[in-house]
N, C-alpha and C positions, 0 to 999 in steps of 0.2 A: 310840150307836156301839159296835161291838164292842171289848172290852178287849184284843183281840189286836193292836191298832194304835192310834196316836194321830196327830193332824194339827195343825199350826200354820201360819199364813200370815203372812209378814213381807216387806214391800217387794216384793210380786209373786211371792215364792217360797213355794210350798207344800211343806212338809217332812212326809212321811208316814213314820212309824217303826213297823216291825213289832216287837212285843215280847210274845212268848208263850213263856215258859220251858217246857221246857228247851231246845228246839231250833227254835222258831218253825215248827212243823208245824201247819198250820191245818186245822180240820174243814170240813165242807161249808158250814155256815152262815157261817163266818168268811170263806171264800173269796168267797161271794156278797156279803157285807157289804163286803169289800175292793174288789171290782169296783165296787159302787155308790159308794163313797167316791172312788175314782179318777175315775169318770165325773163326779161332782159337782164335783170340783176343776177338771176341764177345762172345765166349764160356767160356772164362777165368773169373772166379768169381772175380778175382782181378782187372779186367778192368771195369771202369765205363763210360769211353768215349774214343774215338779214334781220334787222330789228324793225318791226312795224309798231308805230305808236301814233298818237293824235294830240292835237291842240284843242282847246275849247272846253265846253261843258262836259263832254263825254267822248268816249272812244269812237263809236259809230252807231247811228240810229237806223242804219240799213238803207233801204231804197227810198227814193223821193216819191212819197205818196201823192203829192200835188201833181207831179208829172203824170202819174198813172191815172189820176182822176180826170185830168184834161185829155190824156191820150191813152186810153185803156189798151189800144192795139200795141203799144210799146212793151207790153208784158213779155213778149217773145224776146225782145232785145235785152230787157232787164234780166230775164232768166239766163240768157246767154252770158251776160256780163257777170252775174253772180257765179254761175257755174265755172266760168273761165278764171275768175279771181280765186275762188276757193281751191280749184285744182292747181293753180299757179303756186299757191302756198303749200298745199299738201304734197304735191309732186315735184316741188322745187328741188333741184339737185343739191342745194345747200340747206342747212338748218335755218328755220324761221322762228324767231322769238317774237311774241306779241306782248306788248306792255299796255295794259288797259286801265282806264280810269273812268269814273262816272258811269253813264249808261252804256251797256253793251247789248244792243238790240238787233234782231233780224240778221242783216248781213254782217253786223259786228260779231254775232255768234258764229256765223259761217267762217269768218276769218280766224277767230279764236279757236274754234273746233278743228280747223285744218292745220293749225300751227304745231310745231314741235315742242315748244316750251312757252308757258304762260306765266307772266308776272303781273300782279294786280295791285292797284292802290287800295287802301282801306276803304275808299269811297266807291269802289267799283260795284256795279249791280248788273246782274245778268237776267235777261228775259227774252222770250220768243213770242211776241204778241201777234203771231200770224193770223190766228183765228179772228182776232179783233180787227184785222186789216183786210179780211176777205181773201186771204192767200194761204198757201201751204209752203212747205220747204223749211230746211234748217234742222229738222229732227235728227237727221243722220249726224250732223256736226254737233248738235247738243248731246247726242249719245256718246260722243267721245269725251264729254265733260262730266256727265252725270249718269247714274245707273238708270235702267229702263223705266222703272216706276216713277222715279223723280222726273225723268224727261216727260212722261205722259202727264204728270201733275202740272208741270210748268207749261206744257203745250196747251192743255185743255183750259187752264185757268188764266194764262197770261201773266201770272204772278212774277214778281222779281225776287231774286235771291242775292243777298250781299256777299261780297268777297270773304269776310270772316266766316260766315256760315258755309259758303261754298267750298272753302278750303278743306273741309272734312272729307270731301269726295275725291281729293287727291290730284286734281288736274292742275292746281295752281302751285307753281314752284315756290313762290314767295309772295306774301302780302306785306306791303310796305307803305309808309306815309307817302302821299302824292308827290311831295317834293324830292323823294328819293327814287321815284319810279324809273325815270330815264337812266339815272346813274346805275341802278341795279341791273336793268336790262343790258346796258352797255358793258357792265362788268362781266356778266355771264357770257356775252358775245365775245368779249376780249379773250376769255379763257378758251373758247372754242376756236377762235381765230389763230391761236398759237399752235394748234394741232396740224398734222399733215393734211393739206386740203384734199389730197387724193383719198386718204383713209376716211375722212369725214364724209365725202361724197359717196363712197362705197357703203359706209355705215347707214347713211340716210336711205339709200335705195334698198338695202337689206332690211331695215326696220319697216319700211313701207310694205315690203313683200310679205312679211310675216303677220301683218294685221289680219284680223278676222273680217272677211268680206271685202268688198270694194267700195270705198267711200264715195267715189264719183258715180258709180252705178246706183248706189242707194239714193244719192241726192237727185240723180236724173229721174228715178222712179217718183220721188216726191214732186218734182217739177211738173210731171204730167197731171198731178192732182191740183197744182196751182192753176193750170189752164182750165181745168174742169171747174174749179171754184170761181174763176173770173167770169165764167159764162153764166153765173147765177145772179139773180137780182139782189140777193143778200150781200154779195161781194161789192156790188156797186154802191149799195147803201152804206157799207162800212167806210168806203173811201170818201163818199160825200160827207158823212158825219165827221170824219177826221178833219177834212178841209174846213168844214163849217163850225168846228169845235163844239160839237154837241154829241149827245148819246145816240147811238144807232137804234133804230126802231125796226123790229122784226114782227 
């Protein structure tokens, strides 16, 4: 198993913890490994609900920009890992609860937007700085969290929005102090775990089926524009600027 995350199963609850200092930014192989682990948990008859959370300064900063700056050709693998991970969460046969704290960026938005239930610490902040990273993607998942115009504002500006303000949009089940985040997520998971596993799995499939549009198809559409963006000199400049810790120049 990748060292970027760990998993334990207890009384029907699978707890997956992302832990890759300093900012929980995963490389291409780690995203693919994460997707496989989430899929395996959903296929495990001992698992009734999954909780995804993280250690460190924030939940997830998304992809490893340094890897892509050094190996831009790996964008295809990164895209595949992101797609597989978000699909593994959204299409998982059991409910997935995401407990977020600190920064929730890029791929962190994808995981959160794909989840069934979101719990956030008071310090959680959400942002999708893809434009500033020379990429696209994540808008479909952000749109499961915020209304259309707010999504566009956040996408175009790269601004962050804190959990207390974000709660008004309805996607956060609870906002709690950080030291209560894990306990709160596990409490909700424990309630679900007492239900009939068969009924919960049927309910998950039924609820996915009545959503408007196909989340995976929408994200795949976006990923085509990520490849287009990566072929532009502006995209390469954003990655160099990020690695060199300077402002990009256009």
